[in-house]
HTML snippet that shows the backbone in 3Dmol.js (N, CA, C, O; Angstrom):
<script src="https://3Dmol.org/build/3Dmol-min.js"></script>
<div id="view" style="width:600px;height:400px;position:relative"></div>
<script>
const pdb = `
ATOM      1  N   UNK A   1    -128.367-114.820  40.961  1.00  0.00           N
ATOM      2  CA  UNK A   1    -128.734-113.712  40.215  1.00  0.00           C
ATOM      3  C   UNK A   1    -128.648-112.383  40.846  1.00  0.00           C
ATOM      4  O   UNK A   1    -129.233-112.128  41.899  1.00  0.00           O
ATOM      5  N   UNK A   2    -127.846-111.451  40.141  1.00  0.00           N
ATOM      6  CA  UNK A   2    -127.618-110.133  40.821  1.00  0.00           C
ATOM      7  C   UNK A   2    -128.875-109.293  40.615  1.00  0.00           C
ATOM      8  O   UNK A   2    -129.466-109.234  39.537  1.00  0.00           O
ATOM      9  N   UNK A   3    -129.250-108.639  41.739  1.00  0.00           N
ATOM     10  CA  UNK A   3    -130.594-107.975  41.804  1.00  0.00           C
ATOM     11  C   UNK A   3    -130.355-106.663  40.826  1.00  0.00           C
ATOM     12  O   UNK A   3    -129.278-106.076  40.726  1.00  0.00           O
ATOM     13  N   UNK A   4    -131.446-106.354  40.197  1.00  0.00           N
ATOM     14  CA  UNK A   4    -131.434-105.238  39.259  1.00  0.00           C
ATOM     15  C   UNK A   4    -132.019-103.996  39.944  1.00  0.00           C
ATOM     16  O   UNK A   4    -133.139-104.039  40.453  1.00  0.00           O
ATOM     17  N   UNK A   5    -131.328-102.982  39.956  1.00  0.00           N
ATOM     18  CA  UNK A   5    -131.796-101.810  40.604  1.00  0.00           C
ATOM     19  C   UNK A   5    -132.748-101.184  39.688  1.00  0.00           C
ATOM     20  O   UNK A   5    -132.611-101.390  38.482  1.00  0.00           O
ATOM     21  N   UNK A   6    -133.733-100.416  40.134  1.00  0.00           N
ATOM     22  CA  UNK A   6    -134.592 -99.688  39.376  1.00  0.00           C
ATOM     23  C   UNK A   6    -134.020 -98.470  38.535  1.00  0.00           C
ATOM     24  O   UNK A   6    -134.654 -97.963  37.609  1.00  0.00           O
ATOM     25  N   UNK A   7    -132.820 -98.068  38.922  1.00  0.00           N
ATOM     26  CA  UNK A   7    -132.272 -96.869  38.150  1.00  0.00           C
ATOM     27  C   UNK A   7    -131.202 -97.594  37.175  1.00  0.00           C
ATOM     28  O   UNK A   7    -130.352 -96.843  36.697  1.00  0.00           O
ATOM     29  N   UNK A   8    -131.149 -98.783  36.869  1.00  0.00           N
ATOM     30  CA  UNK A   8    -130.373 -99.491  35.920  1.00  0.00           C
ATOM     31  C   UNK A   8    -130.913 -99.432  34.602  1.00  0.00           C
ATOM     32  O   UNK A   8    -131.666-100.310  34.183  1.00  0.00           O
ATOM     33  N   UNK A   9    -130.557 -98.409  33.903  1.00  0.00           N
ATOM     34  CA  UNK A   9    -131.319 -98.072  32.657  1.00  0.00           C
ATOM     35  C   UNK A   9    -130.841 -99.195  31.616  1.00  0.00           C
ATOM     36  O   UNK A   9    -131.631 -99.518  30.728  1.00  0.00           O
ATOM     37  N   UNK A  10    -129.691 -99.749  31.683  1.00  0.00           N
ATOM     38  CA  UNK A  10    -129.387-100.836  30.802  1.00  0.00           C
ATOM     39  C   UNK A  10    -130.291-102.041  30.980  1.00  0.00           C
ATOM     40  O   UNK A  10    -130.896-102.515  30.018  1.00  0.00           O
ATOM     41  N   UNK A  11    -130.375-102.477  32.053  1.00  0.00           N
ATOM     42  CA  UNK A  11    -131.183-103.692  32.399  1.00  0.00           C
ATOM     43  C   UNK A  11    -132.638-103.449  31.964  1.00  0.00           C
ATOM     44  O   UNK A  11    -133.316-104.333  31.438  1.00  0.00           O
ATOM     45  N   UNK A  12    -133.075-102.226  32.205  1.00  0.00           N
ATOM     46  CA  UNK A  12    -134.629-101.888  31.983  1.00  0.00           C
ATOM     47  C   UNK A  12    -134.749-101.871  30.359  1.00  0.00           C
ATOM     48  O   UNK A  12    -135.648-102.494  29.793  1.00  0.00           O
ATOM     49  N   UNK A  13    -133.882-101.194  29.728  1.00  0.00           N
ATOM     50  CA  UNK A  13    -133.753-101.185  28.260  1.00  0.00           C
ATOM     51  C   UNK A  13    -133.757-102.504  27.751  1.00  0.00           C
ATOM     52  O   UNK A  13    -134.603-102.783  26.902  1.00  0.00           O
ATOM     53  N   UNK A  14    -132.903-103.413  28.152  1.00  0.00           N
ATOM     54  CA  UNK A  14    -132.703-104.726  27.758  1.00  0.00           C
ATOM     55  C   UNK A  14    -133.785-105.493  27.882  1.00  0.00           C
ATOM     56  O   UNK A  14    -134.139-106.170  26.917  1.00  0.00           O
ATOM     57  N   UNK A  15    -134.464-105.522  29.027  1.00  0.00           N
ATOM     58  CA  UNK A  15    -135.855-106.253  29.100  1.00  0.00           C
ATOM     59  C   UNK A  15    -136.969-105.699  28.179  1.00  0.00           C
ATOM     60  O   UNK A  15    -137.732-106.428  27.545  1.00  0.00           O
ATOM     61  N   UNK A  16    -136.996-104.332  28.161  1.00  0.00           N
ATOM     62  CA  UNK A  16    -137.967-103.729  27.275  1.00  0.00           C
ATOM     63  C   UNK A  16    -137.872-103.999  25.844  1.00  0.00           C
ATOM     64  O   UNK A  16    -138.882-103.926  25.145  1.00  0.00           O
ATOM     65  N   UNK A  17    -136.737-104.303  25.356  1.00  0.00           N
ATOM     66  CA  UNK A  17    -136.439-104.644  23.988  1.00  0.00           C
ATOM     67  C   UNK A  17    -136.681-106.033  23.718  1.00  0.00           C
ATOM     68  O   UNK A  17    -136.815-106.323  22.529  1.00  0.00           O
ATOM     69  N   UNK A  18    -136.767-106.974  24.585  1.00  0.00           N
ATOM     70  CA  UNK A  18    -137.031-108.397  24.356  1.00  0.00           C
ATOM     71  C   UNK A  18    -138.526-108.453  24.679  1.00  0.00           C
ATOM     72  O   UNK A  18    -138.939-108.400  25.838  1.00  0.00           O
ATOM     73  N   UNK A  19    -139.333-108.565  23.594  1.00  0.00           N
ATOM     74  CA  UNK A  19    -140.915-108.671  23.589  1.00  0.00           C
ATOM     75  C   UNK A  19    -141.363-109.683  24.519  1.00  0.00           C
ATOM     76  O   UNK A  19    -142.207-109.391  25.366  1.00  0.00           O
ATOM     77  N   UNK A  20    -140.905-110.777  24.445  1.00  0.00           N
ATOM     78  CA  UNK A  20    -141.366-111.898  25.284  1.00  0.00           C
ATOM     79  C   UNK A  20    -141.167-111.639  26.729  1.00  0.00           C
ATOM     80  O   UNK A  20    -142.047-111.775  27.580  1.00  0.00           O
ATOM     81  N   UNK A  21    -139.940-111.252  26.948  1.00  0.00           N
ATOM     82  CA  UNK A  21    -139.645-110.882  28.562  1.00  0.00           C
ATOM     83  C   UNK A  21    -140.459-109.686  29.066  1.00  0.00           C
ATOM     84  O   UNK A  21    -141.029-109.694  30.157  1.00  0.00           O
ATOM     85  N   UNK A  22    -140.482-108.653  28.207  1.00  0.00           N
ATOM     86  CA  UNK A  22    -141.167-107.324  28.493  1.00  0.00           C
ATOM     87  C   UNK A  22    -142.651-107.867  28.896  1.00  0.00           C
ATOM     88  O   UNK A  22    -143.083-107.706  30.038  1.00  0.00           O
ATOM     89  N   UNK A  23    -143.371-108.499  27.912  1.00  0.00           N
ATOM     90  CA  UNK A  23    -144.807-108.822  28.117  1.00  0.00           C
ATOM     91  C   UNK A  23    -144.983-109.672  29.370  1.00  0.00           C
ATOM     92  O   UNK A  23    -145.933-109.451  30.120  1.00  0.00           O
ATOM     93  N   UNK A  24    -144.109-110.625  29.619  1.00  0.00           N
ATOM     94  CA  UNK A  24    -144.132-111.493  30.805  1.00  0.00           C
ATOM     95  C   UNK A  24    -144.018-110.726  32.022  1.00  0.00           C
ATOM     96  O   UNK A  24    -144.902-110.839  32.871  1.00  0.00           O
ATOM     97  N   UNK A  25    -142.928-109.878  32.227  1.00  0.00           N
ATOM     98  CA  UNK A  25    -142.702-109.132  33.415  1.00  0.00           C
ATOM     99  C   UNK A  25    -143.844-108.098  33.517  1.00  0.00           C
ATOM    100  O   UNK A  25    -144.232-107.826  34.653  1.00  0.00           O
ATOM    101  N   UNK A  26    -144.420-107.497  32.475  1.00  0.00           N
ATOM    102  CA  UNK A  26    -145.521-106.511  32.671  1.00  0.00           C
ATOM    103  C   UNK A  26    -146.715-107.235  33.233  1.00  0.00           C
ATOM    104  O   UNK A  26    -147.423-106.704  34.088  1.00  0.00           O
ATOM    105  N   UNK A  27    -146.949-108.458  32.755  1.00  0.00           N
ATOM    106  CA  UNK A  27    -148.062-109.176  33.241  1.00  0.00           C
ATOM    107  C   UNK A  27    -147.955-109.552  34.685  1.00  0.00           C
ATOM    108  O   UNK A  27    -148.954-109.541  35.405  1.00  0.00           O
ATOM    109  N   UNK A  28    -146.754-109.888  35.131  1.00  0.00           N
ATOM    110  CA  UNK A  28    -146.337-110.213  36.469  1.00  0.00           C
ATOM    111  C   UNK A  28    -146.513-108.938  37.265  1.00  0.00           C
ATOM    112  O   UNK A  28    -147.057-108.989  38.368  1.00  0.00           O
ATOM    113  N   UNK A  29    -146.142-107.970  36.835  1.00  0.00           N
ATOM    114  CA  UNK A  29    -146.334-106.612  37.543  1.00  0.00           C
ATOM    115  C   UNK A  29    -147.769-106.338  37.736  1.00  0.00           C
ATOM    116  O   UNK A  29    -148.135-105.899  38.827  1.00  0.00           O
ATOM    117  N   UNK A  30    -148.625-106.553  36.786  1.00  0.00           N
ATOM    118  CA  UNK A  30    -150.142-106.402  37.017  1.00  0.00           C
ATOM    119  C   UNK A  30    -150.641-107.361  38.048  1.00  0.00           C
ATOM    120  O   UNK A  30    -151.420-107.018  38.937  1.00  0.00           O
ATOM    121  N   UNK A  31    -150.149-108.635  37.900  1.00  0.00           N
ATOM    122  CA  UNK A  31    -150.697-109.585  38.904  1.00  0.00           C
ATOM    123  C   UNK A  31    -150.287-109.222  40.247  1.00  0.00           C
ATOM    124  O   UNK A  31    -151.063-109.326  41.197  1.00  0.00           O
ATOM    125  N   UNK A  32    -148.980-108.758  40.372  1.00  0.00           N
ATOM    126  CA  UNK A  32    -148.530-108.283  41.733  1.00  0.00           C
ATOM    127  C   UNK A  32    -149.330-107.188  42.253  1.00  0.00           C
ATOM    128  O   UNK A  32    -149.608-107.130  43.451  1.00  0.00           O
ATOM    129  N   UNK A  33    -149.727-106.285  41.383  1.00  0.00           N
ATOM    130  CA  UNK A  33    -150.529-105.022  41.772  1.00  0.00           C
ATOM    131  C   UNK A  33    -151.832-105.295  42.130  1.00  0.00           C
ATOM    132  O   UNK A  33    -152.444-104.585  42.928  1.00  0.00           O
ATOM    133  N   UNK A  34    -152.386-106.436  41.509  1.00  0.00           N
ATOM    134  CA  UNK A  34    -153.767-106.904  41.755  1.00  0.00           C
ATOM    135  C   UNK A  34    -153.822-107.947  42.892  1.00  0.00           C
ATOM    136  O   UNK A  34    -154.873-108.522  43.178  1.00  0.00           O
ATOM    137  N   UNK A  35    -152.705-108.162  43.505  1.00  0.00           N
ATOM    138  CA  UNK A  35    -152.707-109.122  44.682  1.00  0.00           C
ATOM    139  C   UNK A  35    -152.751-110.656  44.291  1.00  0.00           C
ATOM    140  O   UNK A  35    -153.065-111.514  45.117  1.00  0.00           O
ATOM    141  N   UNK A  36    -152.424-110.943  43.001  1.00  0.00           N
ATOM    142  CA  UNK A  36    -152.654-112.332  42.536  1.00  0.00           C
ATOM    143  C   UNK A  36    -151.305-112.891  42.224  1.00  0.00           C
ATOM    144  O   UNK A  36    -151.210-113.852  41.461  1.00  0.00           O
ATOM    145  N   UNK A  37    -150.215-112.320  42.794  1.00  0.00           N
ATOM    146  CA  UNK A  37    -148.911-112.971  42.500  1.00  0.00           C
ATOM    147  C   UNK A  37    -148.775-114.448  42.974  1.00  0.00           C
ATOM    148  O   UNK A  37    -148.199-115.282  42.274  1.00  0.00           O
ATOM    149  N   UNK A  38    -149.315-114.743  44.169  1.00  0.00           N
ATOM    150  CA  UNK A  38    -149.351-116.015  44.632  1.00  0.00           C
ATOM    151  C   UNK A  38    -149.772-117.052  43.749  1.00  0.00           C
ATOM    152  O   UNK A  38    -149.194-118.138  43.799  1.00  0.00           O
ATOM    153  N   UNK A  39    -150.851-116.825  42.825  1.00  0.00           N
ATOM    154  CA  UNK A  39    -151.345-117.664  41.824  1.00  0.00           C
ATOM    155  C   UNK A  39    -150.283-117.812  40.768  1.00  0.00           C
ATOM    156  O   UNK A  39    -150.080-118.941  40.322  1.00  0.00           O
ATOM    157  N   UNK A  40    -149.608-116.825  40.338  1.00  0.00           N
ATOM    158  CA  UNK A  40    -148.524-116.938  39.280  1.00  0.00           C
ATOM    159  C   UNK A  40    -147.425-117.881  39.775  1.00  0.00           C
ATOM    160  O   UNK A  40    -146.962-118.801  39.100  1.00  0.00           O
ATOM    161  N   UNK A  41    -147.022-117.537  41.122  1.00  0.00           N
ATOM    162  CA  UNK A  41    -145.851-118.366  41.701  1.00  0.00           C
ATOM    163  C   UNK A  41    -146.298-119.956  41.746  1.00  0.00           C
ATOM    164  O   UNK A  41    -145.560-120.904  41.475  1.00  0.00           O
ATOM    165  N   UNK A  42    -147.614-120.019  42.131  1.00  0.00           N
ATOM    166  CA  UNK A  42    -148.002-121.517  42.116  1.00  0.00           C
ATOM    167  C   UNK A  42    -147.916-122.192  40.846  1.00  0.00           C
ATOM    168  O   UNK A  42    -147.437-123.323  40.763  1.00  0.00           O
ATOM    169  N   UNK A  43    -148.380-121.522  39.799  1.00  0.00           N
ATOM    170  CA  UNK A  43    -148.486-121.995  38.463  1.00  0.00           C
ATOM    171  C   UNK A  43    -147.102-122.222  37.922  1.00  0.00           C
ATOM    172  O   UNK A  43    -146.845-123.222  37.252  1.00  0.00           O
ATOM    173  N   UNK A  44    -146.181-121.272  38.217  1.00  0.00           N
ATOM    174  CA  UNK A  44    -144.912-121.361  37.830  1.00  0.00           C
ATOM    175  C   UNK A  44    -144.053-122.675  38.418  1.00  0.00           C
ATOM    176  O   UNK A  44    -143.247-123.325  37.752  1.00  0.00           O
ATOM    177  N   UNK A  45    -144.378-122.895  39.693  1.00  0.00           N
ATOM    178  CA  UNK A  45    -143.849-124.055  40.394  1.00  0.00           C
ATOM    179  C   UNK A  45    -144.285-125.282  39.793  1.00  0.00           C
ATOM    180  O   UNK A  45    -143.528-126.247  39.695  1.00  0.00           O
ATOM    181  N   UNK A  46    -145.614-125.293  39.339  1.00  0.00           N
ATOM    182  CA  UNK A  46    -146.185-126.445  38.900  1.00  0.00           C
ATOM    183  C   UNK A  46    -145.792-126.910  37.508  1.00  0.00           C
ATOM    184  O   UNK A  46    -145.770-128.098  37.188  1.00  0.00           O
ATOM    185  N   UNK A  47    -145.490-125.925  36.718  1.00  0.00           N
ATOM    186  CA  UNK A  47    -145.060-126.144  35.279  1.00  0.00           C
ATOM    187  C   UNK A  47    -143.914-127.018  35.056  1.00  0.00           C
ATOM    188  O   UNK A  47    -142.871-126.825  35.680  1.00  0.00           O
ATOM    189  N   UNK A  48    -144.032-127.958  34.219  1.00  0.00           N
ATOM    190  CA  UNK A  48    -143.020-128.878  33.972  1.00  0.00           C
ATOM    191  C   UNK A  48    -142.023-128.351  32.755  1.00  0.00           C
ATOM    192  O   UNK A  48    -140.957-128.908  32.494  1.00  0.00           O
ATOM    193  N   UNK A  49    -142.511-127.242  32.081  1.00  0.00           N
ATOM    194  CA  UNK A  49    -141.769-126.770  30.910  1.00  0.00           C
ATOM    195  C   UNK A  49    -140.450-126.041  31.223  1.00  0.00           C
ATOM    196  O   UNK A  49    -139.695-125.760  30.292  1.00  0.00           O
ATOM    197  N   UNK A  50    -140.160-125.744  32.408  1.00  0.00           N
ATOM    198  CA  UNK A  50    -139.077-125.060  32.859  1.00  0.00           C
ATOM    199  C   UNK A  50    -138.274-125.808  33.912  1.00  0.00           C
ATOM    200  O   UNK A  50    -138.835-126.561  34.708  1.00  0.00           O
ATOM    201  N   UNK A  51    -136.980-125.606  33.918  1.00  0.00           N
ATOM    202  CA  UNK A  51    -136.055-126.355  34.950  1.00  0.00           C
ATOM    203  C   UNK A  51    -136.062-125.540  36.178  1.00  0.00           C
ATOM    204  O   UNK A  51    -136.539-124.409  36.089  1.00  0.00           O
ATOM    205  N   UNK A  52    -135.639-125.916  37.224  1.00  0.00           N
ATOM    206  CA  UNK A  52    -135.614-125.495  38.565  1.00  0.00           C
ATOM    207  C   UNK A  52    -134.902-124.067  38.523  1.00  0.00           C
ATOM    208  O   UNK A  52    -135.427-123.117  39.104  1.00  0.00           O
ATOM    209  N   UNK A  53    -133.818-123.940  37.896  1.00  0.00           N
ATOM    210  CA  UNK A  53    -133.026-122.683  37.910  1.00  0.00           C
ATOM    211  C   UNK A  53    -133.875-121.525  37.286  1.00  0.00           C
ATOM    212  O   UNK A  53    -134.052-120.443  37.846  1.00  0.00           O
ATOM    213  N   UNK A  54    -134.379-121.873  36.065  1.00  0.00           N
ATOM    214  CA  UNK A  54    -135.223-120.753  35.502  1.00  0.00           C
ATOM    215  C   UNK A  54    -136.405-120.465  36.315  1.00  0.00           C
ATOM    216  O   UNK A  54    -136.694-119.276  36.447  1.00  0.00           O
ATOM    217  N   UNK A  55    -137.180-121.398  36.916  1.00  0.00           N
ATOM    218  CA  UNK A  55    -138.219-121.093  37.942  1.00  0.00           C
ATOM    219  C   UNK A  55    -137.810-120.244  38.975  1.00  0.00           C
ATOM    220  O   UNK A  55    -138.554-119.327  39.322  1.00  0.00           O
ATOM    221  N   UNK A  56    -136.629-120.440  39.562  1.00  0.00           N
ATOM    222  CA  UNK A  56    -136.084-119.588  40.728  1.00  0.00           C
ATOM    223  C   UNK A  56    -135.750-118.267  40.294  1.00  0.00           C
ATOM    224  O   UNK A  56    -135.851-117.341  41.098  1.00  0.00           O
ATOM    225  N   UNK A  57    -135.333-118.049  39.028  1.00  0.00           N
ATOM    226  CA  UNK A  57    -134.992-116.616  38.607  1.00  0.00           C
ATOM    227  C   UNK A  57    -136.307-115.897  38.377  1.00  0.00           C
ATOM    228  O   UNK A  57    -136.407-114.723  38.734  1.00  0.00           O
ATOM    229  N   UNK A  58    -137.417-116.586  37.750  1.00  0.00           N
ATOM    230  CA  UNK A  58    -138.613-115.927  37.471  1.00  0.00           C
ATOM    231  C   UNK A  58    -139.336-115.541  38.879  1.00  0.00           C
ATOM    232  O   UNK A  58    -139.941-114.484  39.060  1.00  0.00           O
ATOM    233  N   UNK A  59    -139.194-116.434  39.715  1.00  0.00           N
ATOM    234  CA  UNK A  59    -139.822-116.326  41.049  1.00  0.00           C
ATOM    235  C   UNK A  59    -139.107-115.019  41.813  1.00  0.00           C
ATOM    236  O   UNK A  59    -139.749-114.196  42.466  1.00  0.00           O
ATOM    237  N   UNK A  60    -137.883-114.988  41.642  1.00  0.00           N
ATOM    238  CA  UNK A  60    -137.068-113.965  42.319  1.00  0.00           C
ATOM    239  C   UNK A  60    -137.565-112.550  41.746  1.00  0.00           C
ATOM    240  O   UNK A  60    -137.950-111.625  42.461  1.00  0.00           O
ATOM    241  N   UNK A  61    -137.497-112.526  40.344  1.00  0.00           N
ATOM    242  CA  UNK A  61    -137.899-111.175  39.654  1.00  0.00           C
ATOM    243  C   UNK A  61    -139.450-110.724  39.929  1.00  0.00           C
ATOM    244  O   UNK A  61    -139.837-109.564  40.074  1.00  0.00           O
ATOM    245  N   UNK A  62    -140.219-111.871  39.964  1.00  0.00           N
ATOM    246  CA  UNK A  62    -141.670-111.718  40.160  1.00  0.00           C
ATOM    247  C   UNK A  62    -141.923-111.051  41.653  1.00  0.00           C
ATOM    248  O   UNK A  62    -142.902-110.359  41.930  1.00  0.00           O
ATOM    249  N   UNK A  63    -140.945-111.363  42.484  1.00  0.00           N
ATOM    250  CA  UNK A  63    -141.361-110.833  43.840  1.00  0.00           C
ATOM    251  C   UNK A  63    -140.557-109.507  44.064  1.00  0.00           C
ATOM    252  O   UNK A  63    -140.638-108.958  45.163  1.00  0.00           O
ATOM    253  N   UNK A  64    -139.806-108.985  43.096  1.00  0.00           N
ATOM    254  CA  UNK A  64    -139.098-107.710  43.229  1.00  0.00           C
ATOM    255  C   UNK A  64    -140.091-106.584  42.793  1.00  0.00           C
ATOM    256  O   UNK A  64    -140.079-106.170  41.634  1.00  0.00           O
ATOM    257  N   UNK A  65    -140.858-106.145  43.634  1.00  0.00           N
ATOM    258  CA  UNK A  65    -141.831-105.187  43.346  1.00  0.00           C
ATOM    259  C   UNK A  65    -141.237-103.795  42.803  1.00  0.00           C
ATOM    260  O   UNK A  65    -141.783-103.105  41.942  1.00  0.00           O
ATOM    261  N   UNK A  66    -140.214-103.546  43.352  1.00  0.00           N
ATOM    262  CA  UNK A  66    -139.405-102.328  43.062  1.00  0.00           C
ATOM    263  C   UNK A  66    -139.008-102.384  41.482  1.00  0.00           C
ATOM    264  O   UNK A  66    -139.249-101.444  40.724  1.00  0.00           O
ATOM    265  N   UNK A  67    -138.421-103.498  41.104  1.00  0.00           N
ATOM    266  CA  UNK A  67    -137.973-103.613  39.791  1.00  0.00           C
ATOM    267  C   UNK A  67    -139.203-103.601  38.842  1.00  0.00           C
ATOM    268  O   UNK A  67    -139.200-102.873  37.849  1.00  0.00           O
ATOM    269  N   UNK A  68    -140.267-104.416  39.147  1.00  0.00           N
ATOM    270  CA  UNK A  68    -141.419-104.551  38.353  1.00  0.00           C
ATOM    271  C   UNK A  68    -142.095-103.221  38.054  1.00  0.00           C
ATOM    272  O   UNK A  68    -142.493-102.907  36.933  1.00  0.00           O
ATOM    273  N   UNK A  69    -142.198-102.418  39.211  1.00  0.00           N
ATOM    274  CA  UNK A  69    -142.712-101.020  38.981  1.00  0.00           C
ATOM    275  C   UNK A  69    -141.887-100.102  38.141  1.00  0.00           C
ATOM    276  O   UNK A  69    -142.438 -99.368  37.320  1.00  0.00           O
ATOM    277  N   UNK A  70    -140.560-100.107  38.311  1.00  0.00           N
ATOM    278  CA  UNK A  70    -139.666 -99.393  37.520  1.00  0.00           C
ATOM    279  C   UNK A  70    -139.770 -99.849  35.999  1.00  0.00           C
ATOM    280  O   UNK A  70    -139.756 -99.010  35.099  1.00  0.00           O
ATOM    281  N   UNK A  71    -139.867-101.124  35.765  1.00  0.00           N
ATOM    282  CA  UNK A  71    -140.032-101.669  34.373  1.00  0.00           C
ATOM    283  C   UNK A  71    -141.253-101.131  33.747  1.00  0.00           C
ATOM    284  O   UNK A  71    -141.228-100.701  32.594  1.00  0.00           O
ATOM    285  N   UNK A  72    -142.377-101.142  34.505  1.00  0.00           N
ATOM    286  CA  UNK A  72    -143.655-100.674  33.978  1.00  0.00           C
ATOM    287  C   UNK A  72    -143.626 -99.223  33.643  1.00  0.00           C
ATOM    288  O   UNK A  72    -144.138 -98.748  32.630  1.00  0.00           O
ATOM    289  N   UNK A  73    -142.972 -98.526  34.592  1.00  0.00           N
ATOM    290  CA  UNK A  73    -142.971 -97.122  34.333  1.00  0.00           C
ATOM    291  C   UNK A  73    -142.069 -96.838  33.140  1.00  0.00           C
ATOM    292  O   UNK A  73    -142.448 -96.029  32.293  1.00  0.00           O
ATOM    293  N   UNK A  74    -140.883 -97.462  33.024  1.00  0.00           N
ATOM    294  CA  UNK A  74    -139.910 -97.300  32.001  1.00  0.00           C
ATOM    295  C   UNK A  74    -140.524 -97.565  30.558  1.00  0.00           C
ATOM    296  O   UNK A  74    -140.447 -96.780  29.613  1.00  0.00           O
ATOM    297  N   UNK A  75    -141.134 -98.784  30.554  1.00  0.00           N
ATOM    298  CA  UNK A  75    -141.855 -99.062  29.294  1.00  0.00           C
ATOM    299  C   UNK A  75    -142.900 -98.078  28.873  1.00  0.00           C
ATOM    300  O   UNK A  75    -142.901 -97.593  27.742  1.00  0.00           O
ATOM    301  N   UNK A  76    -143.733 -97.803  29.728  1.00  0.00           N
ATOM    302  CA  UNK A  76    -144.894 -96.758  29.420  1.00  0.00           C
ATOM    303  C   UNK A  76    -144.119 -95.485  28.936  1.00  0.00           C
ATOM    304  O   UNK A  76    -144.377 -95.028  27.822  1.00  0.00           O
ATOM    305  N   UNK A  77    -143.272 -94.959  29.657  1.00  0.00           N
ATOM    306  CA  UNK A  77    -142.530 -93.526  29.430  1.00  0.00           C
ATOM    307  C   UNK A  77    -141.831 -93.707  28.032  1.00  0.00           C
ATOM    308  O   UNK A  77    -141.865 -92.789  27.213  1.00  0.00           O
ATOM    309  N   UNK A  78    -141.249 -94.801  27.787  1.00  0.00           N
ATOM    310  CA  UNK A  78    -140.425 -94.767  26.434  1.00  0.00           C
ATOM    311  C   UNK A  78    -141.393 -95.134  25.356  1.00  0.00           C
ATOM    312  O   UNK A  78    -141.055 -94.820  24.214  1.00  0.00           O
ATOM    313  N   UNK A  79    -142.440 -95.692  25.504  1.00  0.00           N
ATOM    314  CA  UNK A  79    -143.511 -95.870  24.480  1.00  0.00           C
ATOM    315  C   UNK A  79    -144.051 -94.520  23.955  1.00  0.00           C
ATOM    316  O   UNK A  79    -144.270 -94.352  22.755  1.00  0.00           O
ATOM    317  N   UNK A  80    -144.261 -93.555  24.893  1.00  0.00           N
ATOM    318  CA  UNK A  80    -144.612 -92.338  24.689  1.00  0.00           C
ATOM    319  C   UNK A  80    -143.726 -91.439  23.958  1.00  0.00           C
ATOM    320  O   UNK A  80    -144.133 -90.478  23.305  1.00  0.00           O
ATOM    321  N   UNK A  81    -142.448 -91.793  24.093  1.00  0.00           N
ATOM    322  CA  UNK A  81    -141.407 -91.096  23.324  1.00  0.00           C
ATOM    323  C   UNK A  81    -141.200 -91.535  21.889  1.00  0.00           C
ATOM    324  O   UNK A  81    -140.750 -90.779  21.028  1.00  0.00           O
ATOM    325  N   UNK A  82    -141.555 -92.813  21.670  1.00  0.00           N
ATOM    326  CA  UNK A  82    -141.219 -93.344  20.336  1.00  0.00           C
ATOM    327  C   UNK A  82    -142.553 -93.275  19.420  1.00  0.00           C
ATOM    328  O   UNK A  82    -142.521 -93.667  18.254  1.00  0.00           O
TER     329      UNK A  82
END
`;
const viewer = $3Dmol.createViewer("view");
viewer.addModel(pdb, "pdb");
viewer.setStyle({}, {cartoon: {color: "spectrum"}});
viewer.zoomTo();
viewer.render();
</script>
């Protein structure tokens, strides 16, 4: 997976327009900020509903604090404008 830069507006907009992805990543950002990311990663690894590749992508994004912070900020700022 190619890393997403926090200034990559296209990626941020794409995720923010996908309600399921947006909500999931905002929850992950909250867990990360609350110091509970390990719980999410453990549950992610234990789930049988996702294949290994999907789990790896989610784990990678979940650990990218810079992107999660940028997404959280982007979503909140764009909600204020709409």
